[in-house]
C-alpha positions in Angstrom: -165.8 134.3 -34.8 -164.2 137.2 -36.7 -166.0 140.5 -37.6 -167.8 140.0 -40.9 -168.7 143.5 -41.5 -165.7 145.0 -43.1 -165.2 147.9 -45.6 -164.3 147.2 -49.3 -162.9 150.8 -49.6 -159.3 150.8 -50.5 -158.4 154.4 -50.1 -155.5 155.7 -47.9 -157.8 158.0 -46.1 -160.0 155.0 -45.0 -156.8 153.2 -43.8 -155.7 156.3 -41.8 -159.2 156.5 -40.2 -159.2 152.9 -39.2 -155.6 153.0 -37.9 -156.6 155.9 -35.7 -159.5 153.8 -34.4 -157.0 150.9 -33.6 -154.7 153.3 -31.7 -157.6 154.7 -29.8 -158.8 151.2 -28.8 -155.2 150.3 -27.6 -155.1 153.5 -25.5 -158.5 152.4 -23.9 -157.2 148.9 -23.3 -154.1 150.2 -21.6 -156.3 152.3 -19.2 -158.5 149.4 -18.3 -155.5 147.1 -17.8 -153.7 149.6 -15.6 -156.8 150.5 -13.4 -157.8 147.0 -12.8 -161.0 147.2 -14.8 -160.7 143.8 -16.5 -162.5 141.0 -14.9 -160.3 138.9 -12.6 -160.7 136.1 -10.0 -162.5 133.7 -12.5 -161.4 131.3 -15.1 -163.5 130.2 -17.9 -163.0 127.9 -20.9 -164.7 127.9 -24.4 -164.0 126.5 -27.8 -164.6 126.8 -31.6 -165.4 123.5 -33.4 -164.5 123.6 -37.0 -165.5 120.6 -39.2 -165.5 119.4 -42.9 -168.5 118.7 -45.1 -168.2 115.5 -47.3 -170.3 113.9 -49.8 -171.4 110.2 -50.2 -167.9 109.5 -51.8 -166.1 111.4 -48.9 -164.9 114.2 -51.2 -165.4 117.9 -50.1 -169.1 118.9 -50.2 -169.7 122.5 -51.1 -172.9 122.8 -49.2 -172.4 125.0 -46.1 -174.6 127.8 -47.2 -177.6 125.6 -47.8 -176.9 123.6 -44.6 -176.6 126.8 -42.5 -179.9 128.0 -44.0 -181.5 124.9 -42.4 -179.8 125.4 -39.0 -181.6 127.8 -36.6 -178.8 128.0 -33.9 -176.6 131.2 -33.3 -173.7 129.0 -32.3 -173.2 128.1 -36.0 -171.4 130.3 -38.6 -169.5 130.0 -41.9 -166.0 129.3 -42.3 -163.9 130.3 -45.3 -164.8 127.5 -47.6 -168.2 126.1 -48.6 -167.1 122.7 -47.4 -166.5 124.0 -43.8 -168.9 124.8 -40.8 -167.9 126.2 -37.4 -169.8 125.9 -34.1 -168.9 128.4 -31.2 -169.4 126.5 -28.0 -170.7 128.1 -24.8 -168.1 129.3 -22.3 -168.2 127.9 -18.9 -166.5 128.3 -15.7 -163.4 125.9 -15.1 -164.6 123.9 -12.4 -166.8 120.8 -11.6 -168.1 119.1 -14.6 -167.2 121.7 -17.2 -165.3 119.3 -19.3 -168.2 116.8 -19.4 -170.4 119.7 -20.3 -168.1 120.6 -23.1 -168.1 117.0 -24.5 -172.0 117.0 -24.3 -172.3 120.2 -26.2 -169.9 119.1 -29.0 -172.1 116.1 -29.5 -175.1 118.3 -29.4 -173.9 120.7 -32.0 -172.5 117.9 -34.3 -175.9 116.2 -34.1 -177.6 119.5 -35.4 -175.0 119.8 -38.1 -175.3 116.1 -39.2 -179.0 116.2 -39.2 -179.1 119.3 -41.5 -176.2 118.1 -43.6 -178.1 114.7 -44.2 -180.9 116.6 -46.0 -178.3 117.5 -48.6 -176.6 114.2 -48.9 -173.7 115.4 -46.9 -171.8 114.1 -43.8 -169.5 115.7 -41.1 -165.9 114.7 -40.7 -163.6 116.0 -37.8 -159.9 116.2 -39.0 -157.1 118.7 -39.1 -156.8 118.2 -42.9 -159.3 116.3 -45.1 -157.3 113.7 -46.9 -159.6 113.8 -50.0 -159.1 117.6 -50.6 -157.1 118.4 -53.8 -155.9 121.7 -55.2 -158.8 121.8 -57.7 -161.3 122.1 -54.7 -159.4 125.2 -53.5 -160.9 127.8 -55.9 -162.5 131.1 -55.3 -165.8 129.5 -56.5 -165.8 127.5 -53.3 -165.1 130.4 -51.0 -168.2 131.6 -49.0 -169.3 134.9 -50.6 -168.7 137.1 -47.6 -166.9 140.6 -47.9 -164.4 139.6 -45.2 -163.0 136.8 -47.2 -162.9 138.5 -50.5 -161.3 141.5 -48.9 -158.8 139.3 -47.2 -157.9 137.5 -50.3 -157.4 140.7 -52.4 -155.3 142.6 -49.7 -153.2 139.5 -48.9 -152.3 139.0 -52.6 -151.7 142.8 -53.1 -149.3 142.8 -50.2 -147.5 139.7 -51.3 -147.3 140.6 -54.8 -147.3 137.1 -56.0 -149.0 133.7 -55.8 -148.9 131.8 -52.5 -146.4 129.1 -52.3 -146.4 125.9 -50.0 -143.4 123.6 -49.7 -143.6 120.8 -47.0 -141.1 117.9 -46.6 -142.0 114.8 -44.7 -141.7 111.3 -45.9 -142.9 112.8 -49.1 -142.6 116.3 -50.3 -145.3 118.6 -51.6 -144.8 121.9 -53.5 -147.7 123.9 -54.4 -148.3 127.4 -56.0 -151.8 128.7 -55.5 -153.4 131.9 -56.8 -155.6 132.6 -53.6 -155.5 132.3 -49.9 -158.0 129.5 -50.3 -154.9 127.3 -49.2 -156.2 128.1 -45.7 -159.4 126.0 -46.3 -157.2 122.9 -46.1 -157.3 123.3 -42.2 -159.9 122.9 -39.6 -159.2 123.4 -35.8 -160.5 122.9 -32.5 -159.6 126.3 -30.9 -159.6 126.4 -27.1 -160.2 129.7 -25.3 -159.0 130.2 -21.6 -160.0 133.3 -19.7 -157.3 134.7 -17.5 -156.9 137.8 -15.2 -155.2 140.9 -16.5 -152.7 140.6 -13.6 -151.8 137.1 -14.6 -151.9 137.6 -18.4 -148.2 137.7 -19.1 -147.2 134.9 -16.8 -150.0 132.7 -18.3 -149.2 133.7 -21.8 -145.6 132.8 -21.5 -146.7 129.4 -20.0 -149.0 128.9 -22.9 -146.0 129.3 -25.2 -143.9 126.9 -23.2 -146.4 124.1 -23.2 -147.6 124.3 -26.7 -145.0 121.9 -28.0 -145.9 118.9 -25.9 -149.7 119.6 -26.3 -149.1 119.7 -30.0 -147.0 116.6 -30.0 -149.7 114.4 -28.5 -152.6 116.1 -30.5 -151.2 116.0 -34.1 -154.0 115.0 -36.6 -152.9 116.4 -40.0 -150.4 114.0 -41.4 -151.7 113.8 -44.9 -152.5 116.3 -47.7 -154.2 113.9 -50.2 -151.9 111.0 -50.4 -148.7 112.9 -49.5 -147.3 112.0 -45.9 -146.0 115.2 -44.6 -145.6 116.8 -41.2 -147.7 115.2 -38.5 -149.5 118.7 -38.0 -149.2 120.0 -41.6 -151.8 122.6 -40.7 -149.1 124.7 -39.2 -147.1 124.9 -42.5 -150.2 125.3 -44.7 -151.7 128.2 -42.4 -148.3 130.1 -42.4 -147.9 129.9 -46.1 -151.5 130.7 -47.0 -151.6 134.0 -45.0 -148.1 135.0 -45.7 -148.2 138.7 -46.9 -144.4 139.1 -47.2 -142.9 139.8 -50.6 -139.9 138.1 -51.7 -138.0 141.3 -50.5 -139.6 141.2 -47.0 -138.9 137.6 -46.8 -135.2 138.1 -47.6 -135.1 140.8 -45.0 -136.3 138.5 -42.3 -139.6 140.1 -41.6 -141.9 137.7 -39.7 -144.8 136.0 -41.4 -148.3 137.0 -40.4 -148.8 133.5 -38.8 -146.1 132.9 -36.4 -145.3 131.4 -33.0 -143.4 134.4 -31.5 -139.7 135.7 -31.2 -139.5 135.9 -27.5 -141.4 135.9 -24.3 -143.9 138.8 -23.6 -143.5 141.4 -21.1 -146.8 143.1 -21.1 -150.3 142.7 -22.5 -150.3 146.0 -24.5 -146.7 145.5 -25.7 -148.0 142.4 -27.5 -150.7 144.4 -29.3 -148.1 147.2 -30.0 -145.7 144.5 -31.5 -148.4 143.4 -34.0 -149.7 146.7 -34.9 -146.0 147.7 -35.6 -145.0 144.6 -37.6 -148.2 143.9 -39.7 -150.0 146.3 -42.1 -153.7 146.6 -42.0 -155.5 144.0 -44.2 -159.1 144.6 -43.2 -160.7 148.0 -42.3 -164.2 148.9 -41.1 -166.2 152.0 -40.1 -166.4 151.9 -36.3 -167.6 155.2 -34.6 -166.6 154.2 -31.0 -164.9 156.7 -28.8 -163.5 154.1 -26.4 -161.9 156.4 -23.9 -165.0 158.6 -23.8 -167.1 155.5 -23.2 -164.9 154.5 -20.3 -165.6 158.0 -18.7 -169.2 157.4 -18.9 -169.0 153.9 -17.3 -169.6 152.1 -20.6 -167.2 149.3 -21.5 -165.9 149.7 -25.1 -165.8 146.5 -27.3 -162.5 147.7 -28.9 -163.8 146.5 -32.5 -161.1 148.1 -34.5 -158.3 146.6 -32.4 -160.0 143.2 -32.4 -160.5 143.2 -36.2 -156.7 143.9 -36.7 -155.9 141.3 -34.1 -158.0 138.7 -35.9 -155.8 139.1 -39.0 -152.5 138.5 -37.0 -152.4 134.7 -36.4 -150.2 134.0 -33.5 -150.6 130.3 -32.5 -151.4 131.5 -29.0 -153.6 134.7 -29.6 -154.5 137.2 -27.0 -158.2 138.1 -27.1 -160.4 140.8 -25.5 -164.2 140.5 -25.1 -167.1 142.1 -23.3 -170.1 140.3 -21.7 -172.7 142.3 -19.7 -170.5 145.4 -19.8 -167.6 143.4 -18.1 -164.4 143.2 -20.0 -162.2 140.1 -20.0 -159.1 138.7 -21.5 -158.6 135.2 -23.0 -155.7 133.3 -24.5 -156.7 131.4 -27.7 -154.8 128.3 -28.2 -154.9 127.8 -32.2 -152.7 124.7 -32.6 -155.2 122.1 -31.8 -156.7 120.2 -34.9 -160.2 119.2 -35.2 -160.7 115.4 -34.4 -159.9 112.6 -34.5 -162.8 112.1 -32.1 -164.8 114.2 -29.8 -163.4 112.6 -26.6 -159.9 113.2 -28.2 -160.6 116.8 -28.4 -161.9 117.2 -24.9 -158.9 115.2 -23.7 -156.7 117.7 -25.5 -158.4 120.5 -23.9 -158.1 118.9 -20.4 -154.4 118.5 -21.0 -153.8 122.1 -22.2 -155.9 123.6 -19.4 -154.4 121.4 -16.7 -150.9 122.4 -17.8 -151.8 126.1 -17.9 -152.8 125.9 -14.2 -150.3 123.4 -13.0 -147.3 124.9 -14.7 -148.4 128.5 -13.5 -148.4 127.1 -9.9 -145.0 125.4 -10.4 -143.1 128.2 -12.2 -143.5 131.9 -11.2 -141.6 132.9 -14.3 -141.0 130.3 -16.9 -138.6 132.5 -18.8 -136.0 131.9 -16.0 -135.9 128.2 -16.5 -136.7 127.6 -20.2 -135.1 129.4 -23.1 -137.5 130.8 -25.6 -135.3 129.5 -28.5 -135.9 126.0 -27.0 -139.7 126.6 -26.8 -139.9 127.7 -30.5 -137.8 124.9 -31.6 -139.8 122.3 -29.5 -142.9 123.5 -31.2 -141.4 123.0 -34.7 -140.3 119.5 -33.9 -143.6 118.5 -32.5 -145.5 119.7 -35.7 -143.1 117.7 -37.8 -143.0 114.3 -36.1 -145.5 114.5 -33.0 -144.7 112.0 -30.4 -141.4 110.9 -32.0 -140.0 114.3 -31.3 -137.3 115.4 -28.8 -137.5 118.5 -26.6 -135.0 120.7 -24.9 -136.9 121.2 -21.7 -136.4 123.0 -18.4 -132.9 123.2 -17.0 -131.5 122.0 -20.3 -132.9 118.6 -20.2 -133.2 116.7 -23.5 -136.1 114.3 -23.4 -138.5 112.6 -25.8 -142.0 114.1 -25.9 -143.7 110.9 -24.9 -141.5 110.4 -21.9 -142.0 114.1 -20.9 -145.7 113.9 -21.1 -146.1 110.7 -19.3 -143.5 111.2 -16.5 -143.9 115.0 -15.8 -146.5 116.9 -17.5 -149.6 114.6 -16.9 -149.2 114.7 -13.1 -148.8 118.5 -13.4 -152.0 118.8 -15.5 -153.7 116.5 -13.1 -152.8 118.7 -10.1 -153.8 121.8 -12.0 -157.4 120.5 -12.7 -157.6 119.2 -9.0 -156.9 122.7 -7.8 -159.6 124.3 -10.0 -162.1 121.9 -8.6 -163.0 119.8 -11.6 -164.6 116.4 -11.1 -162.0 113.7 -10.4 -163.6 111.1 -12.6 -163.6 113.5 -15.5 -160.0 114.3 -14.8 -159.1 110.7 -14.8 -161.1 110.0 -17.9 -159.8 112.7 -20.2 -156.2 112.9 -19.0 -156.4 108.8 -19.2 -157.0 109.3 -22.9 -153.9 111.4 -23.2 -151.9 108.9 -21.2 -153.0 105.9 -23.4 -152.3 107.9 -26.6 -148.8 108.9 -25.5 -148.1 105.2 -24.5 -149.3 103.8 -27.8 -147.9 106.7 -29.8 -150.9 106.5 -32.1 -152.0 110.0 -32.8 -154.3 110.9 -35.5 -151.4 111.8 -37.8 -149.6 108.5 -37.1 -152.8 106.4 -37.7 -153.3 108.0 -41.2 -149.8 108.0 -42.2 -149.3 104.4 -41.2 -152.6 103.5 -42.8 -151.8 104.8 -46.2 -148.3 103.3 -46.1 -149.5 99.9 -45.5 -152.1 100.0 -48.2 -151.5 98.1 -51.5 -149.2 100.2 -53.7 -151.3 99.3 -56.8 -154.4 101.0 -55.4 -155.0 104.4 -56.8 -154.0 107.3 -54.3 -157.5 108.7 -54.4 -159.1 105.3 -53.5 -156.7 105.2 -50.6 -157.6 108.7 -49.1 -161.2 108.1 -49.5 -161.0 104.8 -47.6 -159.1 106.6 -44.8 -161.7 109.4 -44.7 -164.6 106.8 -44.7 -163.0 105.1 -41.6 -162.6 108.5 -39.9 -166.2 109.1 -40.3 -167.1 105.8 -39.2 -164.9 105.9 -36.1 -166.2 109.3 -35.1 -169.8 107.7 -34.9 -168.6 105.4 -32.2 -166.4 108.2 -30.5 -163.6 105.8 -29.7 -160.3 107.6 -29.0 -157.7 107.5 -31.6 -155.4 105.2 -29.7 -158.1 102.4 -30.1 -158.5 102.9 -33.9 -157.3 100.0 -36.1 -155.5 101.0 -39.3 -157.7 102.0 -42.2 -157.9 99.3 -45.1 -158.9 100.0 -48.7 -162.8 99.9 -48.5 -164.6 97.5 -50.8 -168.0 99.6 -50.2 -166.8 102.7 -51.9 -168.0 103.6 -55.5 -164.7 103.2 -57.3 -165.9 105.4 -60.2 -165.7 108.5 -57.9 -161.9 108.2 -58.3 -162.2 108.7 -62.0 -164.6 111.6 -62.4 -161.8 114.1 -63.2 -158.3 113.8 -64.6 -156.8 115.4 -61.5 -157.9 112.4 -59.5 -156.0 109.7 -61.3 -153.5 111.5 -63.6 -149.9 110.3 -63.3 -148.1 113.0 -61.3 -144.7 111.4 -61.2 -143.5 112.8 -64.6 -140.3 112.1 -66.5 -139.8 114.9 -68.9 -137.0 116.2 -71.3 -136.1 119.5 -72.7 -136.3 120.4 -76.5 -132.4 120.5 -76.8 -132.0 117.1 -75.1 -130.6 114.2 -77.0 -133.2 112.1 -78.7 -131.6 109.0 -77.4 -132.2 110.3 -73.7 -136.0 110.3 -74.5 -135.7 106.7 -76.0 -133.8 105.6 -72.9 -136.3 107.0 -70.5 -139.2 105.3 -72.4 -137.3 102.0 -72.2 -136.3 102.3 -68.5 -139.7 103.6 -67.3 -141.9 101.5 -69.6 -143.8 104.6 -71.0 -144.7 105.4 -74.6 -144.9 109.1 -74.3 -142.6 111.7 -72.8 -143.6 115.4 -72.4 -141.2 118.1 -73.5 -141.1 121.2 -71.2 -139.0 124.4 -71.0 -137.1 125.7 -68.1 -140.3 127.3 -66.6 -142.2 124.0 -66.5 -144.4 124.8 -69.5 -145.1 122.1 -72.0 -143.8 122.8 -75.4 -144.0 119.4 -76.9 -144.7 115.7 -76.7 -142.5 112.9 -78.1 -143.8 109.4 -78.6 -142.2 106.0 -79.0 -143.5 105.8 -82.6 -141.8 109.2 -83.6 -138.6 107.8 -82.2 -139.0 104.6 -84.3 -139.5 106.7 -87.3 -136.3 108.6 -86.5 -134.3 105.5 -86.1 -135.6 104.2 -89.5 -134.2 107.3 -91.1 -130.8 106.3 -89.6 -130.2 109.8 -88.1 -129.8 108.6 -84.6 -126.2 107.2 -85.0 -124.6 109.9 -87.3 -122.2 112.6 -86.1 -125.1 115.1 -85.7 -127.4 113.2 -83.4 -131.1 114.2 -83.4 -132.4 116.5 -80.6 -135.8 116.1 -79.1 -137.1 119.3 -80.7 -136.5 117.8 -84.1 -139.1 115.1 -83.8 -141.5 116.2 -80.9 -145.0 117.1 -81.7 -145.3 120.9 -80.9 -148.0 122.5 -79.0 -149.8 119.3 -78.1 -153.6 119.3 -77.0 -153.8 119.5 -73.3 -156.5 119.3 -70.5 -156.9 120.7 -67.0 -157.0 118.7 -63.8 -160.6 119.6 -63.5 -161.5 118.1 -66.9 -164.1 115.4 -66.8 -163.0 112.0 -67.6 -165.8 111.5 -70.1 -164.8 114.8 -71.9 -161.0 113.7 -71.9 -162.1 110.3 -73.6 -164.0 112.2 -76.4 -161.1 114.6 -76.9 -158.6 111.9 -77.2 -160.8 109.8 -79.5 -161.6 112.8 -81.7 -157.9 113.6 -82.1 -156.6 110.1 -82.1 -154.4 110.9 -79.1 -152.2 108.3 -77.3 -151.8 110.4 -74.3 -153.1 113.8 -72.8 -150.9 116.1 -70.8 -152.6 117.8 -67.8 -151.8 121.4 -67.4 -152.7 123.8 -64.6 -152.0 127.6 -65.2 -149.7 126.8 -68.1 -147.6 124.3 -66.0 -147.5 120.6 -66.6 -148.9 118.7 -63.6 -149.7 115.4 -64.9 -150.4 113.0 -67.8 -153.1 110.6 -68.7 -152.6 107.9 -71.4 -155.0 105.8 -73.5 -154.0 102.9 -71.2 -155.2 104.6 -68.2 -158.6 105.2 -69.9 -158.7 101.6 -71.2 -158.2 100.5 -67.5 -161.2 102.6 -66.4 -163.4 101.3 -69.3 -162.3 97.7 -68.4 -163.2 98.2 -64.8 -166.6 99.9 -65.6 -167.2 96.8 -68.0 -166.2 94.4 -65.2 -168.5 96.3 -62.7 -171.4 96.0 -65.0 -171.0 92.4 -65.7 -170.9 91.6 -62.0 -174.0 93.6 -61.4 -175.7 91.8 -64.3 -174.7 88.4 -62.9 -176.1 89.4 -59.5 -179.4 90.5 -61.1 
């Protein structure tokens, strides 16, 4: 959980004061590290469980503030969006039945969350990206009103100097421009913390980097952003772009993004922090009055709040963490790549695989950098995020191997040995690593399940209905806690309220647009209408702003005048309707119907921030009305 008490002061004096505190903290950390003052000889695990809140129609439910008011449990806290919650689970020593205890506590916290959520007509969903989220949900109105979040948004935008951009290519392609860092709210994670000794930190951190790709490959659970089939772990791309503070100039210069995997293996704990302080400007400050070196001299362990606040705004996928419990300092490696879900047992299995590999690989390789190039490690990670268990890795001693074969033949035995060495219960080891084995054999990850489910659904079903059906199946399967490799593909549910798909234009508007420019040949617009069986074509300029609308009726009038065949053929701008009436994606459908009736419109272009994003026709609204009439008649017959 990040520090919530931050300063909203934006003076250069405040920034200099805070940077001095950061450097003082780093100096104290170096003293503690060099003098063996950091706890060693014990390994602990902990985790953060993030979750989505959904309403009865499986759309995001903006109820976290009300729900947290009803939860009297210090483990729970806010996340960025009002449709997220987070539970910080209790750390435990890595031995005996710790994995079983972890699973039990996740179920316990989820029950608390579900009970409180039910009072507000809300359910809990565990998934890396909620399929029903749309861009209209990612507004600042839906951000939890905490200074830390507003300050982050303001500073990130100021440093970047432009809107945030997201482009992901998978089976489909998604390109989004967004005006706030609320894009990050697309993501929820299951973040695993592993406490390590200071003398082993460098070795263990480099091992964590090396194994991230295979752990990621078998755990991917973020294949959909709405109906778009993208990377198998699209969270990685979303998070990198939503926290990218680089201006266009710094991107062209090759500066690293604030969310990153790393450029090379690390050589020391403090060098890792020095690197991040050197590369990334402050985005949050606070007033801390600790004298960390002076506290050490008095036998008091400093919390290094300034250093950890800055560290919390640099998003390495394996992040170094420092903490203090009962005046004893410790170090942790936070694995940030694992997504939430698909089920609790899947999350614990992912944890077992990661932790087992951390121990087993550390036993097997004294220095991983001597047998595996970092360039291969980074490339493996990228491949895993894109295609999961279908990826190929460049592995130790230049071996090229599929991720599933590597996991099954080599890594699972290593993870098994690592957990045995730590004294974990053998039945638990077999149970959780057995889940990883079956998942790797079936190649059905959460991402693969969702992508295949939506692909096999009837193409005539509205995308919004498809993703609500998938989300409904996620929630239902999580109640049984069946691991993902046993899930049957989701089908379009007949139990959903279909009207929920038509509440706002952004849910059902046509997004695949065919447009023309003002100076285009009028015959081109006529041909597009004929080829694509449409009666209206939007006219936009080179910036994507709508400047007109051309209808089939207008073209017929022009043909009647005989201008289409003369030596000076008509241009689109000669007959288009200029400055057409438009609506936003968030416009209620009933308001759009009134608008179109009042103005006798055959279609309504949908515009977001002056850019054309969709179109709704009278035919679309007739279908909605017809379906509503049919539904009412069926209900009448039943009554």
